Each structure stands twice: as structure tokens, then as C-alpha cells.
KEVONU-682485 format. One record per residue: y, x, z of N, C-alpha, C, CB in turn. Coordinates in Angstrom, 1 decimal. Glycine has a CB too. Layout:
- nyy, nxx, nzz, cayy, caxx, cazz, cyy, cxx, czz, cbyy, cbxx, cbzz
- Y, X, Z, Y, X, Z, Y, X, Z, Y, X, Z .
...
% end
This chain:
- nyy, nxx, nzz, cayy, caxx, cazz, cyy, cxx, czz, cbyy, cbxx, cbzz
- 11.7, 19.7, -5.0, 10.4, 19.2, -5.2, 9.7, 19.9, -6.3, 10.5, 17.7, -5.4 .
- 8.5, 20.3, -6.1, 7.6, 21.0, -7.0, 6.6, 20.1, -7.6, 7.0, 22.3, -6.4 .
- 6.8, 19.5, -8.7, 5.9, 18.5, -9.3, 5.9, 18.7, -10.8, 6.3, 17.1, -9.0 .
- 4.7, 18.7, -11.4, 4.5, 18.8, -12.9, 3.5, 17.8, -13.3, 4.1, 20.3, -13.3 .
- 3.7, 17.2, -14.5, 2.8, 16.3, -15.1, 2.7, 16.7, -16.6, 3.2, 14.8, -15.0 .
- 1.5, 17.0, -17.1, 1.3, 17.4, -18.5, 0.2, 16.5, -19.1, 0.9, 18.9, -18.5 .
- 0.3, 16.4, -20.4, -0.8, 15.7, -21.2, -1.1, 16.6, -22.3, -0.3, 14.3, -21.7 .
- -2.4, 17.0, -22.5, -2.8, 17.8, -23.5, -4.3, 17.9, -23.6, -2.3, 19.3, -23.3 .
- -4.8, 18.9, -24.4, -6.3, 19.0, -24.6, -6.8, 20.2, -24.0, -6.6, 19.0, -26.1 .
- -8.0, 20.1, -23.4, -8.7, 21.3, -22.8, -9.0, 22.3, -23.9, -10.0, 20.8, -22.1 .
- -8.7, 23.5, -23.7, -8.9, 24.6, -24.7, -10.3, 25.2, -24.7, -7.9, 25.7, -24.5 .
- -11.0, 24.9, -23.6, -12.4, 25.5, -23.4, -13.1, 24.7, -22.4, -12.3, 27.0, -23.0 .
- -14.4, 25.0, -22.2, -15.2, 24.3, -21.2, -14.6, 24.7, -19.8, -16.7, 24.6, -21.4 .
- -14.5, 23.7, -18.9, -14.1, 24.0, -17.6, -15.1, 24.9, -16.9, -13.8, 22.7, -16.8 .
- -14.7, 25.7, -16.0, -15.6, 26.5, -15.2, -15.4, 26.2, -13.7, -15.3, 28.1, -15.4 .
- -16.4, 26.3, -12.9, -16.3, 26.0, -11.5, -16.9, 27.1, -10.7, -17.0, 24.6, -11.2 .
- -16.5, 27.1, -9.4, -17.0, 28.0, -8.4, -16.8, 27.4, -7.1, -16.3, 29.4, -8.5 .
- -17.6, 27.9, -6.1, -17.5, 27.4, -4.7, -16.6, 28.3, -3.9, -18.9, 27.2, -4.1 .
- -15.7, 27.8, -3.2, -14.9, 28.5, -2.3, -15.1, 27.9, -0.9, -13.3, 28.5, -2.7 .
- -15.8, 28.6, -0.1, -16.2, 28.0, 1.2, -17.1, 26.8, 1.0, -14.9, 27.6, 2.0 .
- -16.7, 25.7, 1.5, -17.5, 24.5, 1.3, -17.0, 23.6, 0.2, -17.5, 23.7, 2.6 .
- -15.9, 24.0, -0.5, -15.3, 23.2, -1.6, -15.6, 23.8, -3.0, -13.8, 23.0, -1.4 .
- -15.6, 22.9, -4.0, -15.7, 23.3, -5.4, -14.3, 23.3, -6.0, -16.6, 22.3, -6.2 .
- -14.1, 24.4, -6.8, -12.8, 24.5, -7.5, -13.2, 24.6, -9.0, -11.9, 25.7, -7.0 .
- -12.5, 23.8, -9.8, -12.7, 23.8, -11.2, -11.4, 24.4, -11.8, -13.0, 22.4, -11.9 .
- -11.6, 25.3, -12.9, -10.5, 25.9, -13.5, -10.6, 25.7, -15.0, -10.4, 27.4, -13.2 .
- -9.5, 25.3, -15.7, -9.5, 25.1, -17.1, -8.1, 25.3, -17.6, -10.0, 23.7, -17.5 .
- -8.0, 25.3, -18.9, -6.7, 25.5, -19.6, -6.4, 24.3, -20.5, -6.7, 26.8, -20.4 .
- -5.1, 23.9, -20.5, -4.7, 22.7, -21.3, -3.6, 23.2, -22.2, -4.2, 21.6, -20.3 .
- -3.8, 22.8, -23.5, -2.8, 23.0, -24.6, -1.9, 21.8, -24.7, -3.5, 23.4, -25.9 .
- -0.6, 22.0, -24.6, 0.4, 21.0, -24.7, 1.4, 21.3, -25.8, 1.1, 20.7, -23.3 .
- 1.5, 20.4, -26.8, 2.5, 20.6, -27.8, 3.9, 20.3, -27.4, 2.1, 19.8, -29.1 .
- 4.9, 21.0, -27.9, 6.3, 20.8, -27.5, 6.8, 19.7, -28.5, 7.1, 22.1, -27.6 .
- 7.7, 18.9, -27.9, 8.4, 17.9, -28.7, 9.4, 18.6, -29.7, 9.1, 16.8, -27.8 .
- 9.4, 18.1, -30.9, 10.4, 18.6, -31.9, 10.2, 20.0, -32.3, 11.8, 18.4, -31.4 .
- 9.1, 20.6, -31.9, 8.8, 22.0, -32.3, 7.3, 22.1, -32.6, 9.2, 23.0, -31.2 .
- 7.0, 23.0, -33.5, 5.6, 23.2, -33.8, 5.1, 24.3, -33.0, 5.3, 23.4, -35.3 .
- 5.2, 24.2, -31.7, 4.8, 25.2, -30.7, 3.9, 24.6, -29.7, 6.0, 26.0, -30.1 .
- 3.1, 25.4, -29.1, 2.2, 24.9, -28.0, 2.3, 25.8, -26.8, 0.7, 24.9, -28.6 .
- 2.3, 25.1, -25.6, 2.3, 25.8, -24.4, 0.9, 25.7, -23.8, 3.3, 25.2, -23.4 .
- 0.4, 26.7, -23.1, -0.9, 26.7, -22.5, -0.7, 26.8, -21.0, -1.8, 27.8, -23.0 .
- -1.4, 25.9, -20.2, -1.3, 25.8, -18.8, -2.7, 26.1, -18.2, -0.7, 24.5, -18.3 .
- -2.8, 27.0, -17.2, -4.0, 27.2, -16.5, -4.0, 26.2, -15.3, -4.1, 28.7, -15.9 .
- -5.1, 25.5, -15.1, -5.1, 24.5, -14.1, -6.3, 24.8, -13.1, -5.3, 23.1, -14.8 .
- -6.0, 24.5, -11.9, -7.0, 24.6, -10.8, -7.0, 23.2, -10.1, -6.7, 25.8, -9.8 .
- -8.2, 22.7, -9.8, -8.4, 21.5, -9.1, -9.5, 21.6, -8.1, -8.6, 20.3, -10.1 .
- -9.4, 21.0, -7.0, -10.3, 21.1, -5.9, -11.1, 19.8, -5.6, -9.6, 21.6, -4.7 .
- -12.2, 19.9, -4.9, -12.9, 18.8, -4.3, -13.4, 17.8, -5.3, -12.0, 18.1, -3.4 .
- -13.3, 16.5, -5.0, -13.8, 15.4, -5.9, -13.2, 15.4, -7.3, -13.5, 14.1, -5.2 .
- -11.9, 15.8, -7.4, -11.3, 15.9, -8.7, -12.0, 17.0, -9.5, -9.8, 16.1, -8.6 .
- -12.4, 18.1, -8.9, -13.1, 19.2, -9.5, -14.4, 18.7, -10.0, -13.2, 20.4, -8.6 .
- -15.1, 18.0, -9.2, -16.4, 17.4, -9.6, -16.3, 16.5, -10.8, -17.1, 16.7, -8.4 .
- -15.2, 15.7, -10.8, -15.0, 14.8, -12.0, -14.8, 15.6, -13.2, -13.7, 13.9, -11.7 .
- -14.0, 16.7, -13.1, -13.7, 17.6, -14.3, -15.0, 18.2, -14.8, -12.7, 18.7, -13.9 .
- -15.8, 18.7, -13.9, -17.1, 19.3, -14.3, -18.1, 18.3, -14.9, -17.7, 20.1, -13.2 .
- -18.1, 17.1, -14.4, -19.1, 16.1, -14.9, -18.7, 15.4, -16.1, -19.3, 15.1, -13.8 .
- -17.4, 15.2, -16.4, -16.9, 14.3, -17.4, -16.0, 14.9, -18.5, -16.3, 13.2, -16.8 .
- -15.5, 16.1, -18.3, -14.5, 16.6, -19.2, -15.1, 17.9, -19.9, -13.2, 17.0, -18.6 .
- -14.7, 18.1, -21.1, -15.2, 19.2, -21.9, -14.1, 19.6, -22.9, -16.5, 18.9, -22.6 .
- -14.4, 20.7, -23.6, -13.4, 21.3, -24.5, -13.0, 20.2, -25.5, -14.0, 22.5, -25.3 .
- -11.7, 20.2, -25.8, -11.1, 19.2, -26.8, -10.7, 17.9, -26.2, -12.1, 19.0, -27.8 .
- -11.1, 17.6, -25.0, -10.8, 16.3, -24.4, -9.3, 16.2, -24.0, -11.6, 16.0, -23.1 .
- -8.8, 15.0, -24.3, -7.4, 14.7, -23.9, -7.3, 14.3, -22.5, -6.8, 13.6, -24.8 .
- -6.4, 15.0, -21.7, -6.3, 14.8, -20.3, -4.8, 14.7, -19.9, -7.0, 15.9, -19.5 .
- -4.6, 14.0, -18.7, -3.3, 14.1, -18.1, -3.6, 14.8, -16.7, -2.7, 12.7, -17.8 .
- -2.7, 15.7, -16.4, -2.8, 16.5, -15.2, -1.5, 16.4, -14.4, -3.2, 18.0, -15.5 .
- -1.6, 16.1, -13.1, -0.4, 16.1, -12.3, -0.7, 16.9, -11.0, 0.1, 14.7, -11.9 .
- 0.3, 17.6, -10.6, 0.2, 18.5, -9.4, 1.4, 19.3, -9.2, -1.0, 19.4, -9.6 .
- 1.2, 20.5, -8.7, 2.4, 21.4, -8.4, 2.2, 22.8, -9.1, 2.6, 21.6, -6.9 .
- 3.3, 23.5, -9.4, 3.2, 24.8, -9.9, 3.0, 25.8, -8.8, 4.4, 25.1, -10.8 .
- 2.2, 26.8, -9.0, 2.0, 27.8, -8.0, 2.0, 29.2, -8.7, 0.7, 27.6, -7.2 .
- 2.8, 30.1, -8.1, 2.8, 31.5, -8.7, 1.9, 32.4, -8.0, 4.3, 32.0, -8.7 .
- 1.4, 33.4, -8.7, 0.7, 34.5, -8.1, 1.1, 35.8, -8.8, -0.9, 34.2, -8.2 .
- 1.1, 36.8, -8.0, 1.5, 38.1, -8.6, 0.4, 39.1, -8.7, 2.7, 38.7, -7.7 .
- 0.4, 39.9, -9.7, -0.7, 40.9, -9.9, 0.0, 42.2, -10.3, -1.7, 40.4, -11.1 .
- -0.4, 43.2, -9.5, 0.2, 44.5, -9.8, -0.8, 45.5, -10.4, 0.8, 45.1, -8.5 .
- -0.5, 46.1, -11.4, -1.4, 47.1, -12.1, -0.5, 48.2, -12.7, -2.2, 46.4, -13.2 .
- -0.9, 49.4, -12.4, -0.2, 50.6, -12.9, 1.3, 50.6, -12.5, -0.4, 50.7, -14.4 .
- 1.6, 50.1, -11.3, 3.0, 50.0, -10.9, 3.8, 48.9, -11.6, 3.7, 51.3, -11.2 .
- 3.2, 48.1, -12.3, 3.9, 47.0, -13.0, 3.4, 45.6, -12.4, 3.6, 47.0, -14.5 .
- 4.4, 44.8, -12.0, 4.0, 43.5, -11.4, 4.2, 42.4, -12.4, 4.9, 43.2, -10.2 .
- 3.1, 41.6, -12.6, 3.2, 40.4, -13.5, 3.0, 39.2, -12.6, 2.1, 40.5, -14.5 .
- 3.8, 38.2, -13.0, 3.8, 36.9, -12.3, 3.0, 35.9, -13.2, 5.2, 36.4, -11.9 .
- 2.1, 35.2, -12.6, 1.3, 34.2, -13.4, 1.6, 32.8, -12.7, -0.2, 34.5, -13.4 .
- 1.7, 31.8, -13.5, 1.9, 30.5, -13.0, 0.7, 29.6, -13.3, 3.2, 29.8, -13.6 .
- 0.3, 28.9, -12.3, -0.9, 27.9, -12.5, -0.4, 26.5, -12.0, -2.1, 28.4, -11.6 .
- -1.1, 25.5, -12.6, -0.9, 24.2, -12.1, -2.0, 23.9, -11.1, -0.9, 23.1, -13.3 .
- -1.7, 23.6, -9.9, -2.7, 23.2, -8.9, -2.7, 21.7, -8.9, -2.4, 23.8, -7.4 .
- -3.7, 21.1, -9.5, -3.7, 19.7, -9.7, -4.2, 18.9, -8.5, -4.6, 19.3, -10.9 .
- -3.6, 17.7, -8.3, -4.1, 16.8, -7.4, -4.7, 15.6, -8.1, -3.0, 16.3, -6.4 .
- -4.4, 15.4, -9.4, -5.0, 14.3, -10.1, -5.2, 14.8, -11.6, -4.1, 13.1, -10.1 .
- -6.4, 14.5, -12.1, -6.8, 14.8, -13.5, -7.5, 13.5, -14.0, -7.8, 16.1, -13.6 .
- -7.0, 13.1, -15.2, -7.5, 11.9, -15.8, -7.9, 12.2, -17.2, -6.6, 10.7, -15.7 .
- -9.1, 11.7, -17.7, -9.5, 11.8, -19.0, -8.8, 10.6, -19.8, -11.0, 11.7, -19.2 .
- -8.2, 10.9, -20.9, -7.5, 9.9, -21.7, -8.1, 9.4, -22.9, -6.1, 10.4, -22.0 .
- -9.3, 10.0, -23.2, -10.0, 9.6, -24.4, -11.5, 9.5, -24.0, -9.8, 10.5, -25.6 .
- -12.3, 8.9, -25.0, -13.7, 8.9, -24.7, -14.3, 10.1, -25.3, -14.4, 7.6, -25.4 .
- -15.5, 10.4, -24.8, -16.2, 11.7, -25.2, -16.3, 11.8, -26.7, -17.5, 11.8, -24.5 .
- -16.7, 10.8, -27.4, -16.8, 10.9, -28.8, -15.5, 10.9, -29.6, -17.7, 9.7, -29.3 .
- -14.4, 10.6, -28.9, -13.1, 10.7, -29.5, -12.4, 12.1, -29.4, -12.2, 9.7, -28.9 .
- -13.1, 13.0, -28.7, -12.5, 14.3, -28.4, -12.3, 15.2, -29.6, -13.3, 15.0, -27.4 .
- -13.1, 15.1, -30.6, -12.9, 15.9, -31.8, -11.7, 15.5, -32.6, -14.2, 15.9, -32.7 .
- -10.7, 16.4, -32.7, -9.5, 16.1, -33.5, -9.8, 15.7, -34.9, -8.5, 17.2, -33.4 .
- -9.3, 14.6, -35.4, -9.5, 14.2, -36.7, -8.2, 14.0, -37.5, -10.3, 12.9, -36.8 .
- -7.1, 14.4, -36.9, -5.8, 14.2, -37.5, -4.9, 15.3, -37.0, -5.2, 12.8, -37.3 .
- -3.7, 15.3, -37.5, -2.7, 16.3, -37.0, -2.2, 15.8, -35.7, -1.5, 16.4, -38.1 .
- -1.7, 16.8, -34.9, -1.2, 16.5, -33.6, 0.1, 15.7, -33.7, -1.0, 17.7, -32.7 .
- 0.3, 14.8, -32.7, 1.6, 14.1, -32.6, 2.6, 15.0, -31.9, 1.4, 12.7, -32.0 .
- 3.8, 14.4, -31.6, 4.8, 15.2, -31.0, 4.5, 15.7, -29.6, 6.1, 14.5, -31.0 .
- 3.5, 15.1, -28.9, 3.1, 15.6, -27.6, 1.9, 16.5, -27.6, 2.7, 14.4, -26.7 .
- 1.4, 16.9, -28.8, 0.3, 17.8, -29.0, -1.0, 17.1, -28.9, 0.3, 18.8, -27.9 .
- -1.0, 15.8, -28.8, -2.2, 15.0, -28.8, -2.7, 14.7, -30.2, -2.0, 13.7, -28.0 .
- -3.9, 14.6, -30.4, -4.4, 14.2, -31.7, -4.6, 12.7, -31.8, -5.7, 15.0, -32.0 .
- -4.1, 12.1, -32.8, -4.1, 10.7, -32.9, -4.9, 10.3, -34.2, -2.7, 10.1, -32.9 .
- -5.8, 9.4, -34.0, -6.6, 8.9, -35.2, -5.7, 8.0, -35.9, -7.9, 8.3, -34.8 .
- -5.6, 8.1, -37.2, -4.9, 7.2, -38.0, -5.7, 6.0, -38.4, -4.3, 7.9, -39.3 .
- -5.3, 4.8, -38.0, -6.0, 3.6, -38.3, -5.4, 2.9, -39.6, -6.1, 2.6, -37.2 .
- -6.3, 2.4, -40.4, -5.8, 1.7, -41.6, -5.1, 0.4, -41.0, -6.9, 1.3, -42.6 .
- -4.0, 0.0, -41.6, -3.4, -1.2, -41.1, -4.2, -2.4, -41.5, -2.0, -1.4, -41.8 .
- -4.2, -3.4, -40.5, -5.0, -4.6, -40.7, -4.3, -5.4, -41.8, -5.1, -5.4, -39.4 .
- -5.1, -6.1, -42.6, -4.5, -6.9, -43.7, -3.8, -8.1, -43.0, -5.6, -7.5, -44.7 .
- -2.7, -8.5, -43.7, -1.9, -9.6, -43.1, -2.7, -10.9, -43.1, -0.6, -9.9, -43.9 .
- -2.5, -11.8, -42.1, -3.2, -13.0, -42.0, -2.9, -13.9, -43.2, -2.9, -13.8, -40.7 .
- -3.8, -14.8, -43.6, -3.5, -15.6, -44.8, -2.4, -16.6, -44.4, -4.8, -16.4, -45.2 .
- -1.6, -16.9, -45.4, -0.5, -17.9, -45.2, -1.2, -19.3, -45.1, 0.5, -17.9, -46.4 .
- -0.5, -20.2, -44.5, -1.1, -21.6, -44.3, -1.5, -22.2, -45.7, -0.1, -22.5, -43.6 .
- -2.7, -22.6, -45.8, -3.2, -23.2, -47.0, -3.7, -22.2, -48.0, -2.2, -24.1, -47.6 .
- -3.4, -20.9, -47.8, -3.8, -19.8, -48.7, -5.3, -19.7, -48.8, -3.2, -18.5, -48.3 .
- -6.0, -19.9, -47.7, -7.5, -19.7, -47.7, -8.2, -20.8, -48.5, -8.0, -19.8, -46.3 .
- -7.5, -21.9, -48.9, -8.0, -22.9, -49.8, -8.0, -22.5, -51.3, -7.3, -24.2, -49.6 .
- -7.2, -21.5, -51.6, -7.1, -21.1, -53.0, -8.2, -20.2, -53.4, -5.8, -20.3, -53.2 .
- -8.6, -20.4, -54.7, -9.7, -19.5, -55.2, -9.0, -18.3, -55.8, -10.6, -20.2, -56.3 .
- -9.7, -17.2, -55.8, -9.2, -15.9, -56.4, -9.6, -16.0, -57.8, -9.7, -14.7, -55.7 .
- -8.7, -16.0, -58.8, -9.0, -16.1, -60.2, -9.6, -14.8, -60.7, -7.8, -16.4, -61.0 .
- -9.5, -13.7, -60.0, -10.0, -12.4, -60.4, -11.3, -12.1, -59.8, -9.0, -11.3, -60.0 .
- -11.9, -13.0, -58.9, -13.1, -12.7, -58.3, -14.3, -13.0, -59.2, -13.2, -13.5, -57.0 .
% end
């Protein structure tokens, strides 16, 4: 079975083109490796309605999940053959809101940027809200 699922951030603005009567969107996703400070980059192609979603709602820096299949293509130049691997997506989902896309913290182990929230103060103990603060 040829199946891949990745979660990462778009490295650039997606680009689209028409092939016959369908739209294809192409973009790259950066995915951090667990337990290593390394990043893998995946070229992604998506067709049809999912391509329209990508072009209308996703942009550079957005956190996305992509699922689909791996597809190889070969390119020959000067007698040398190079194999490229692409993800042909059947589903692309945005995982953050547009205004959350700018990284504001270090990446977590999945390469995703997580905003650090201040911990909420503990709830008052029973009867504690009746006490006056002597320092106020």
C-alpha cells in the first residue's frame, strides 16, 4: 500500500495551473523530524476541489496536514538520471487559523510551531474569595 500522511508548514505560496479541465495546486511542506533538529521538505500536488481549497485558503507558513500517495518521476540530464518523489494528495487540511500562521515560538518535535500560553491561575480554594488581601 502506498500511503503517506504529513503535518507541517507551507514553505512558500502555493502555485496553481490548469491541466485540461482541472486545476492542480503545487506547494512544498516542511516537516520536522522527531528527536532530531532536522527538517524534511515534501513537494505536494493536489487536484480539483482540494486544489481550489489550497489556493483560496492556504498560504506560506500555514500549518497543514496532507494525506495521499508517493509518486516518483525521473529526469535525465547530461546522461544522469535523477529520481524525484512527490506527494500526490487526496486530502489537504488547514490546521491553524490564518492569523496564527506566523511562527511565534520554537518548533515542537513535529516541526509545528506552538504558541506558549501562560498557565491559568489556580481556582480559589473554598472560602478563599471571602478573604481580603492584606497587601492590596
